[in-house]
TIMIDREN-225772 format. One record per residue (C-alpha): x, y, z; residue number from 1; residue in one letter. Coordinates in Angstrom, 3 decimals, padded with zeros to 6 digits. Layout:
N
{x=X&y=Y&z=Z&pos=NUM&code=A} .
...
END
This chain:
115
{x=-012.115&y=019.896&z=-001.386&pos=1&code=X} .
{x=-013.684&y=022.921&z=000.167&pos=2&code=X} .
{x=-014.496&y=025.991&z=-001.905&pos=3&code=X} .
{x=-013.539&y=028.370&z=000.916&pos=4&code=X} .
{x=-010.583&y=026.615&z=002.589&pos=5&code=X} .
{x=-007.282&y=028.474&z=002.149&pos=6&code=X} .
{x=-005.246&y=025.270&z=001.886&pos=7&code=X} .
{x=-007.692&y=023.707&z=-000.595&pos=8&code=X} .
{x=-007.234&y=026.810&z=-002.766&pos=9&code=X} .
{x=-003.462&y=026.365&z=-002.571&pos=10&code=X} .
{x=-003.826&y=022.664&z=-003.445&pos=11&code=X} .
{x=-005.932&y=023.635&z=-006.489&pos=12&code=X} .
{x=-003.278&y=026.240&z=-007.390&pos=13&code=X} .
{x=-005.796&y=029.081&z=-007.101&pos=14&code=X} .
{x=-003.398&y=030.786&z=-004.648&pos=15&code=X} .
{x=000.373&y=031.010&z=-004.928&pos=16&code=X} .
{x=002.615&y=029.160&z=-002.527&pos=17&code=X} .
{x=006.290&y=028.213&z=-002.475&pos=18&code=X} .
{x=005.734&y=024.517&z=-003.187&pos=19&code=X} .
{x=008.583&y=022.213&z=-002.164&pos=20&code=X} .
{x=006.883&y=018.838&z=-002.743&pos=21&code=X} .
{x=003.803&y=017.421&z=-004.398&pos=22&code=X} .
{x=002.310&y=014.155&z=-005.492&pos=23&code=X} .
{x=-001.224&y=012.934&z=-006.158&pos=24&code=X} .
{x=-002.205&y=012.986&z=-002.474&pos=25&code=X} .
{x=000.109&y=015.487&z=-000.755&pos=26&code=X} .
{x=001.233&y=019.074&z=-001.253&pos=27&code=X} .
{x=003.926&y=020.820&z=000.792&pos=28&code=X} .
{x=004.853&y=024.474&z=000.810&pos=29&code=X} .
{x=006.860&y=026.971&z=002.849&pos=30&code=X} .
{x=005.018&y=028.622&z=005.740&pos=31&code=X} .
{x=004.537&y=032.361&z=005.172&pos=32&code=X} .
{x=005.211&y=033.011&z=008.881&pos=33&code=X} .
{x=008.151&y=030.669&z=009.528&pos=34&code=X} .
{x=009.004&y=029.756&z=013.095&pos=35&code=X} .
{x=012.338&y=028.206&z=012.086&pos=36&code=X} .
{x=014.727&y=028.545&z=009.128&pos=37&code=X} .
{x=012.952&y=025.546&z=007.598&pos=38&code=X} .
{x=009.187&y=025.635&z=008.162&pos=39&code=X} .
{x=007.125&y=023.659&z=005.690&pos=40&code=X} .
{x=003.420&y=022.848&z=005.827&pos=41&code=X} .
{x=002.474&y=019.412&z=004.529&pos=42&code=X} .
{x=-001.177&y=018.956&z=003.627&pos=43&code=X} .
{x=-003.376&y=016.281&z=002.151&pos=44&code=X} .
{x=-004.966&y=017.410&z=-001.100&pos=45&code=X} .
{x=-008.192&y=015.994&z=000.335&pos=46&code=X} .
{x=-009.965&y=018.329&z=002.754&pos=47&code=X} .
{x=-010.117&y=017.191&z=006.358&pos=48&code=X} .
{x=-010.717&y=020.030&z=008.811&pos=49&code=X} .
{x=-009.001&y=018.639&z=011.928&pos=50&code=X} .
{x=-007.310&y=015.524&z=013.196&pos=51&code=X} .
{x=-010.615&y=014.755&z=014.928&pos=52&code=X} .
{x=-012.067&y=014.077&z=011.460&pos=53&code=X} .
{x=-009.662&y=011.224&z=010.761&pos=54&code=X} .
{x=-011.056&y=007.711&z=010.407&pos=55&code=X} .
{x=-009.255&y=004.368&z=010.286&pos=56&code=X} .
{x=-009.403&y=004.377&z=006.482&pos=57&code=X} .
{x=-007.280&y=007.576&z=006.456&pos=58&code=X} .
{x=-004.251&y=005.627&z=007.727&pos=59&code=X} .
{x=-002.551&y=005.487&z=004.325&pos=60&code=X} .
{x=-002.933&y=009.244&z=003.941&pos=61&code=X} .
{x=-001.268&y=009.923&z=007.297&pos=62&code=X} .
{x=001.630&y=007.656&z=006.343&pos=63&code=X} .
{x=001.981&y=009.536&z=003.045&pos=64&code=X} .
{x=002.136&y=012.869&z=004.898&pos=65&code=X} .
{x=004.850&y=011.609&z=007.254&pos=66&code=X} .
{x=006.871&y=010.006&z=004.444&pos=67&code=X} .
{x=006.651&y=013.255&z=002.481&pos=68&code=X} .
{x=007.924&y=015.078&z=005.574&pos=69&code=X} .
{x=010.967&y=012.813&z=005.859&pos=70&code=X} .
{x=011.787&y=013.330&z=002.179&pos=71&code=X} .
{x=011.406&y=017.097&z=002.506&pos=72&code=X} .
{x=013.634&y=017.083&z=005.611&pos=73&code=X} .
{x=016.348&y=015.363&z=003.562&pos=74&code=X} .
{x=015.830&y=017.715&z=000.604&pos=75&code=X} .
{x=015.956&y=020.783&z=002.878&pos=76&code=X} .
{x=019.154&y=019.569&z=004.570&pos=77&code=X} .
{x=017.787&y=019.156&z=008.092&pos=78&code=X} .
{x=017.373&y=015.374&z=008.326&pos=79&code=X} .
{x=020.786&y=014.663&z=009.843&pos=80&code=X} .
{x=020.834&y=017.535&z=012.366&pos=81&code=X} .
{x=017.216&y=017.004&z=013.414&pos=82&code=X} .
{x=013.765&y=018.347&z=012.774&pos=83&code=X} .
{x=010.380&y=018.419&z=014.432&pos=84&code=X} .
{x=006.973&y=017.387&z=013.087&pos=85&code=X} .
{x=003.984&y=019.093&z=014.707&pos=86&code=X} .
{x=000.248&y=018.574&z=014.372&pos=87&code=X} .
{x=-002.136&y=021.129&z=015.905&pos=88&code=X} .
{x=-005.770&y=020.201&z=016.488&pos=89&code=X} .
{x=-008.314&y=022.927&z=017.159&pos=90&code=X} .
{x=-007.815&y=026.591&z=017.953&pos=91&code=X} .
{x=-006.748&y=025.982&z=021.553&pos=92&code=X} .
{x=-003.726&y=024.051&z=020.290&pos=93&code=X} .
{x=-002.811&y=026.677&z=017.696&pos=94&code=X} .
{x=-004.645&y=025.446&z=014.606&pos=95&code=X} .
{x=-005.499&y=028.551&z=012.569&pos=96&code=X} .
{x=-006.332&y=026.969&z=009.199&pos=97&code=X} .
{x=-008.928&y=024.237&z=009.464&pos=98&code=X} .
{x=-007.407&y=021.798&z=006.996&pos=99&code=X} .
{x=-005.242&y=019.049&z=008.491&pos=100&code=X} .
{x=-001.581&y=019.978&z=008.130&pos=101&code=X} .
{x=001.743&y=018.823&z=009.436&pos=102&code=X} .
{x=004.451&y=021.358&z=010.308&pos=103&code=X} .
{x=008.067&y=020.458&z=009.513&pos=104&code=X} .
{x=010.449&y=022.654&z=011.520&pos=105&code=X} .
{x=014.233&y=022.567&z=011.379&pos=106&code=X} .
{x=017.415&y=024.455&z=010.765&pos=107&code=X} .
{x=017.886&y=025.614&z=014.366&pos=108&code=X} .
{x=017.920&y=024.154&z=017.870&pos=109&code=X} .
{x=014.340&y=023.283&z=018.835&pos=110&code=X} .
{x=013.977&y=023.423&z=022.596&pos=111&code=X} .
{x=011.644&y=021.355&z=024.747&pos=112&code=X} .
{x=009.008&y=021.817&z=025.906&pos=113&code=X} .
{x=007.553&y=023.744&z=022.953&pos=114&code=X} .
{x=005.678&y=026.989&z=023.564&pos=115&code=X} .
END
């Protein structure tokens, strides 16, 4: 974990967050600037700055993030109507916190293409 990373501080419980899911490897919490009625950020507890930092041995971690997302979608009541999972990599794609995170968006019609 990083000493200065915002999401690492949340994972260590040094900063408050509205946690909706956690296990040994994953933490998920409500986004403080939601873009949909359901907007949850799903992070690995382990610090990885961007998707570019992933290696083949991180495969199990990525699966755990996606499986957590599907569980959260069910728990939040958006699984049947539909939801979107979004990864942003680097500032040009909208990444503002440099700790890998998956956005779960749902609870409204999500148009295509995204913004």
